[in-house]
C-alpha positions as CSV (number, residue, x, y, z in Angstrom):
1,X,-5.0,-14.2,-11.4
2,X,-3.4,-15.0,-14.8
3,X,-0.9,-13.1,-16.8
4,X,-0.1,-12.4,-20.5
5,X,3.5,-12.0,-21.7
6,X,4.2,-9.0,-23.9
7,X,7.7,-8.2,-25.1
8,X,9.2,-10.2,-22.2
9,X,7.0,-8.5,-19.6
10,X,4.1,-10.1,-17.7
11,X,0.9,-8.1,-17.5
12,X,-1.8,-9.1,-15.0
13,X,-5.4,-9.7,-16.0
14,X,-6.4,-6.8,-13.8
15,X,-4.2,-4.4,-15.8
16,X,-5.4,-5.8,-19.1
17,X,-9.1,-5.5,-18.2
18,X,-8.6,-2.0,-17.0
19,X,-6.9,-0.9,-20.2
20,X,-9.1,-2.8,-22.6
21,X,-12.4,-2.1,-20.9
22,X,-15.0,-4.5,-19.4
23,X,-14.6,-3.6,-15.8
24,X,-15.4,-0.6,-13.6
25,X,-12.2,1.4,-14.3
26,X,-12.0,2.8,-10.8
27,X,-11.5,6.5,-11.5
28,X,-11.3,8.6,-8.4
29,X,-11.4,12.4,-9.2
30,X,-11.3,13.1,-5.4
31,X,-7.9,11.4,-5.0
32,X,-5.8,14.0,-6.8
33,X,-7.7,13.2,-10.0
34,X,-6.7,9.5,-10.1
35,X,-7.1,8.4,-13.7
36,X,-7.3,11.9,-15.3
37,X,-5.4,12.6,-18.5
38,X,-2.7,15.0,-17.5
39,X,-0.6,15.7,-14.4
40,X,-2.9,15.5,-11.4
41,X,-5.3,18.5,-11.2
42,X,-2.9,20.9,-13.0
43,X,-3.1,21.6,-16.7
44,X,-6.8,22.4,-16.4
45,X,-6.8,23.5,-20.1
46,X,-6.8,19.7,-21.0
47,X,-10.3,19.3,-19.5
48,X,-11.4,16.5,-17.2
49,X,-11.0,13.4,-19.3
50,X,-10.6,10.0,-17.6
51,X,-9.5,7.2,-20.0
52,X,-8.5,3.8,-18.7
53,X,-5.0,4.1,-20.0
54,X,-4.4,7.2,-17.9
55,X,-5.7,5.4,-14.9
56,X,-3.3,2.5,-15.6
57,X,-0.4,4.9,-15.8
58,X,-1.5,6.7,-12.6
59,X,-1.8,3.5,-10.7
60,X,1.6,2.3,-11.9
61,X,3.2,5.6,-10.7
62,X,1.5,5.4,-7.4
63,X,2.4,1.8,-7.0
64,X,6.0,2.6,-7.6
65,X,5.9,5.4,-5.0
66,X,4.3,3.1,-2.5
67,X,7.1,0.5,-3.1
68,X,9.6,3.2,-2.2
69,X,10.7,4.7,-5.5
70,X,11.4,8.4,-5.5
71,X,9.1,10.5,-7.7
72,X,11.5,10.6,-10.7
73,X,12.0,6.8,-10.7
74,X,8.3,6.1,-10.1
75,X,7.5,8.0,-13.3
76,X,10.5,6.4,-15.1
77,X,9.3,2.9,-14.2
78,X,5.8,3.7,-15.6
79,X,7.0,5.4,-18.8
80,X,5.9,2.4,-20.9
81,X,2.3,3.3,-20.0
82,X,2.7,7.0,-20.9
83,X,2.3,6.8,-24.7
84,X,-1.0,4.9,-24.5
85,X,-2.2,7.3,-21.8
86,X,-1.4,10.4,-24.0
87,X,-3.1,8.8,-27.0
88,X,-6.1,7.9,-25.0
89,X,-6.7,11.6,-24.1
90,X,-7.4,12.3,-27.8
91,X,-9.7,9.4,-28.1
92,X,-11.6,10.3,-24.9
93,X,-11.9,13.9,-26.0
94,X,-12.9,13.4,-29.7
95,X,-14.3,9.9,-29.9
96,X,-15.0,8.5,-26.4
97,X,-15.2,4.8,-25.7
98,X,-17.5,3.1,-23.3
99,X,-15.0,3.3,-20.4
100,X,-13.9,6.9,-21.0
101,X,-15.3,9.4,-18.5
102,X,-15.6,13.2,-18.9
103,X,-16.4,15.5,-16.1
104,X,-17.4,19.1,-16.7
């Protein structure tokens, strides 16, 4: 696995591929809506949009939780991925890309 440095932070190829497309994103709606834009299954008014940036954010939060962070710190450590996830919701809703998924 190779990495790319961005602003002093190393990003893995797996994360880059997931965010930029080109691989099966790995959305899992049955797992508390893994990859859905919005907080879990709540905020149903957002619809069921699954962009890769939201999946990357969800995976980062869950990874932090698995590493022993409390919920607040798990989200704080993944905050750098939140702005792209929020922006990707609008793209997925109004101009979907090839890796964006929408469920009725």
